[in-house]
Residue, then its C-alpha position, 0 to 999 in steps of 0.5 A: m396424193n398429198l400435194n403439201v407433203f409432195g412440196k415439202v419433200f421435193l424442196s428438201l430433197l432439192v436443197v440436199s441435191l443442190l448442196g451435193y452438186s455444189f460439193n461434187q467434183i465429178g462431172v466438171q468435164g462437161k457433164m454438169i448439166d447431166s448430173l444436175l438433171k439426174l439429181l432433179a429427176f431423183d428428187l422428183a421421183i422420191s417426192l412423188i413416191a412420198a406424196w403417194s404413199y403418205p396417206y397409206a402410211r398415215g391412215i385415219r387419225k383421231n379428229d380427222q375430217l371425213i366425208a360420209q354419205i347419208s341416205r334419207q327418204v322424203a315423202h311428198d304428195n304420196i311420192v317417196h323421194n330418195h336423197i343422198d346427203t354428203v356431210l362432214v364427220t370427225s373421226l373419234q379414233d384411228g383406223r385404216i381402210g376397211g376398219k370400223i371407227h366411231v365418228r361424230l356428226l355435225n349435230g353432235k350425234r355419234a355414228e359408226g362406219v367403215i373407212s372406204a377411202y383415204a384422203g386424196t389430193f383434193s378430197p378428204a377421206a371417205i367413210r360408209l356409215t353403218e350405224s348411227e344414233m337416233 
């Protein structure tokens, strides 16, 4: 869920609801609080739906930042250690979950990977690298 989109949609719907409430003639017989709460609940519901569905509708676009995990092996004193590094990559094309896209690593090399997750509230989108330049 994208909190930025949630906030924008919620505030814009809140303004529309308050304007609609201010011009509303129904509910003057003691039901003003009830109708305002219904409008606010409707705004909250629409904002949550928009914030939840936005990453799926948008997908991954060119120049978006994604997280990739790169595994490597380090040999030290005849012992092989496996390490997984998490790096930021930049997408070079648009894509959706399960689709292959080309990305650029921080060192300028290109790679190809499969999109595994869209951006969340606190995390960027994730990609599983399948091929990369040496």
